[in-house]
N, C-alpha and C positions, 0 to 999 in steps of 0.2 A: 652451477651453471645449469639448466636447463637442458635434458636429452632430447634427441627427434624421437619423436614416437616412430615406431616398426612395426607395420604392420602384420602380423601374423597370417601365416595361411589361412585360417580357417576365416579370418577378418577379409583378406584381400578382395574371398567369393564372397563374400555378405552384400548380398541383396538388399539393401533399404528399400526397396520401392516395396521386393518380396511383406516387410518387414512391419511395413505402417500400411499396409492391408491388413493385415496376420492382427493387428491392436494393439492395443497399452499391455496386454501382458508378454506379447511377444515382442515387444519393441524394448518393454522391463526385461528378457529375459539378455534380449541383444546391450544392454547399457550393462547386465553384470556380465557376459563376456570379455567384452573390454574393456572397463575396468581391470579384472581380476583375469587377466590372459591364463599366468603362469596355471591359478590350480582350475583351468580352466573354468571359471566362473560360480569358482567355492568362493565364499566372502571370506575376507579376510581383517581382520582388526586392522582397522588405523592407528588404533595407542598404542597395541604391545603387539599385532602380527601373526595372531591367533589365527589357527585356522579351526580351533572347536567356539561354536557358537548354538543359539536359540533366536530360530528366525519368528519375529513378531509377523504374520500375513497378512492383520487384520491392516496392517501400519506399513506393510513391505518395509520392514529395518530388521535389526538384527542384533542381538546382543551379544555380549563374549561372558565366556564362560569365564575367564582367565580372569580377564579384571572390570567384568561390566558395565564396560560401555554399553553405550546403543548407537548405531553409525546405519547411515543408509546404504543402496549403492551409487550415492555423489558427495557422501561428507567427504568435507577434505579437498576437492575437487572444486574447477574452475565453476559449478555447479551448484555446489553448494548452496541449501537454505530455500533449492527452488522449487517454487507453484504451479509450473506450466504443468499438464501432462509429459509423458516420454516420447508419446507420438507426435507430440506439436514440436517438439525439444527437434525430436529426427526430422521435418518437414520444415522446419527453420533452418539446421543447417545445409538439408537438401537445395532449397531454396537460394542461403546468404552462397552459397559455392556454384551455384548456375550462375550468377552476375557476375561477365565477364570482366566489367565495371564497376562492380560494387551496387552496391545495393542500399539507398535511405531507408533508415528508421519508420520513419514515414509509410511507406512503402510493402515491409515486412512487416510493419502491425496488421496494414490492411489484409497483407495474403496470410497471414494465422492466429486471424483472427483475438486479438492483445489489446492492450493499452501500450498511446507510444514510447510511455516511458520505460515499458516492462521491453518493447524492442530496442530500445537506446540501448541500456545496460543488455539485455546478450548481447547488440549485436559488439558490444566493443570489449562484452569478455573471448568473446569467438576470435579475435583480434588481438586479442591478447595470448590466448590457447596457439596462432599460430605464429604469430612470432617470434614463441620459447623455441622453435623447430633450430633460426638461427643465435638464439643466445650464445655472445662466445666464439663461435664459429669464424675463423683464419681460413683467409683467402688464397689460391696457390693457381700454379698458371700463367693465361694470361688473364687480364685485371683490368676494364674500362672502368675508369673514375670522370666525374661530372657533377653539377650541380644544377637548380632549379629554381627559382622566385617564387612562393606561391602568398597567398593574401594580403591583407595591410592596404586595396587596391581602394585610394583615393577619390572622388569626384570631383570632378568641375566646379567651381559657383555655376551659376545662372547666365550670372550678367558677365559679359568680358572683361568690366570694368574691378569685377571684384571675385577675379580668378585671380589663384596663385600657381608661384612659379613650382612644378610638382618635381622636378630633381634637386633642387634646395634642401637637404636632411631637414630641417625644419620644420619642414610639410610635407615630410612622409609621414605616415605610420609606424605606433610604434608593434605593432602586431604583424609586421610581415616576415619571411622565414623562409631560409634556404633550404632544398630538402639536399644533404648530399647522400648520392648511390655511387655503393661503387658495386659493380659484376663481375663475378664472373664467368668467365666465354665458357657456355657448359654448364656450369656450375649456378649456386645460387647470387643473390642478390639482395648486397646490406645493407638496407636507408636507416640515416640519422638529419636531425636535426635540427640545426643551428642560427649562428646570428651572419653567418658570411660564408659566400665558400673558398675559402682561404680555409675558415677553422677543419676545412676538409683535410690535411696536409697530417696531421697528427689523429684521424684517424683510419690516414692511411696505412700510415705505420705499425698504426695497434691491430691495426687488421691484416697486415698482409703480412705473407711467411717472406722470408728473406731473396732466397732465391724467386719470387712472378717476377710478369715482368707488367708493366702498368703501360692502360693506354689513354691518353687524354688529351684538352684541347692547350690551345696556344697560350692559355690564361696564366698570367707571369706567378702567382701562384706554386702552380705545379711544378714550377722549377728546383724548390726545394728539393722537389721526391728521385732528382736525376740523381743525387748521392747515396741515396738506398738502394733506388731500381734498375734495372734496366727499364730505361721507356723508349716509348714511339709517342711522338707527337702528330697534331694533326690542324692544318690551316685550315678553316671551316670559312674563311674568306674567299679559299681558291678552292678546295673542295671539299667534298665530308667525309669522302672512302677515297684509295690509290688504286680499286679490288684486287688491292695483295692483301687485306689481311689491316690494313694500316688505318683504325678509324674506333666511332665509338656508338657505332648505331645502336651495340645490344642497350649499352645505359639511358642512350635519345627508347629507344625504344620502351624500356620501364618508365618515363618521363610523358613520352604519350599517353599509356594506361594511366599514368595518374594523373597526366592532367583531365580526360578525358570521367574518370571518376570526377574531382573536386567538382568539375565546368557542367558535367551531363547528368550526375546523380545528385548529389549531394548540393550542389547550387555554392556554399558555404559552407568553410572547414575553417573550425574554429584554432588559432596559434596553439593552441593550452593544448589539443589532439590530434595538431594536424600529423604526428608520429605513428598513429592509431593507422589511416588511412595510408600511408607510405608504408607502414610496414603491408597493410590485408592487398597495395597494392601489387608489391613484389613477393608476394607469396602464389598471385593469381599469374602472376609474367613465369616465373621460374614452374608452374608445376600447367602451366596453360596445356600440356599435351595426357597429362591425366584426362582419366574419362573424371566424370561426373560424380559418379559409383565412389571411381575411388577415394579424389577427394574429399568426398562427404564421412567415409569409412575415415580415411585419415587427422580430419579434424578431430569426428566422431574420439575417438581415441587419441586424440595428442590432450583435446578439453579435460577427459574423463580421469587421463596423467599431472595433471597440471592444478599444479592448488589454487587454494583460496584465493580471488582476485583484492589486491590489497587497495586495488584502488577504486575497482566499481564496486565490490561490494558495500552496500550502504548509504551507495554514492547518489542519490533522492536526497534524504537525509541530512548529509555533511553537507553534500557542495554542489546541490542544485533547490534549497529550501524556497 
């Protein structure tokens, strides 16, 4: 289970703006402090855990005195094998968290002056790191659930006589997906990409504690959850809220952010990676009240405590050649 990254007192007061102005050396020291918080920035061998090491200053690497392994501040993290400067990585993270409705890879590549491919993979690595905060998390208290469709739009033919009924299943795209979201009021948002909204029933059973109270709309598939949880339903054909807490407005707010992210920033999102953007929108929604500096410090610390990506390491060589 991935653990939520907890900021130390030093990290909470960390000014990324001052670090960026201080240049590469100061950015490097910030990476060391966040990577090895327990030892106050003193390198720890990721292979054997030894503190005794030799510094290879010309390459910003260390050699373990016990096992002889060479490692750097980003070894074994989401930034493993990085080639970007530390100041550029800091700038990318600050820009990434500052975008309230997400950030396209093309825009990021222009902002930090790198190739589109570099920005694309870096952004997805950051999304993977931020999603680890809620990995394995269960929700309690008042939890809202709903689903929304994304992608798979089928354009109608130009000539009327050539058009097909897009309501018929065989005329629909196989790339259409449903994002099922569970949002704890005052807590975190969990998102899942499935083929149908009804699959959210089993997701709710797996990620909600027994005493949680469920809030949902009148869709019939949510009826099955009334056996397991105290449930409150709202009929949206009559009203969206009764003014006394009977609503699903919190989870609808999340979908509003995700739709604006997909439509306004990315314009098109592959069904293969929709889960990444759904997690990104959930993270932005949950931390919308936190300062940009706080979000940047939290994401940087989480990325440095996240293992090497098995999805995005070597992405262009394996998946996009």
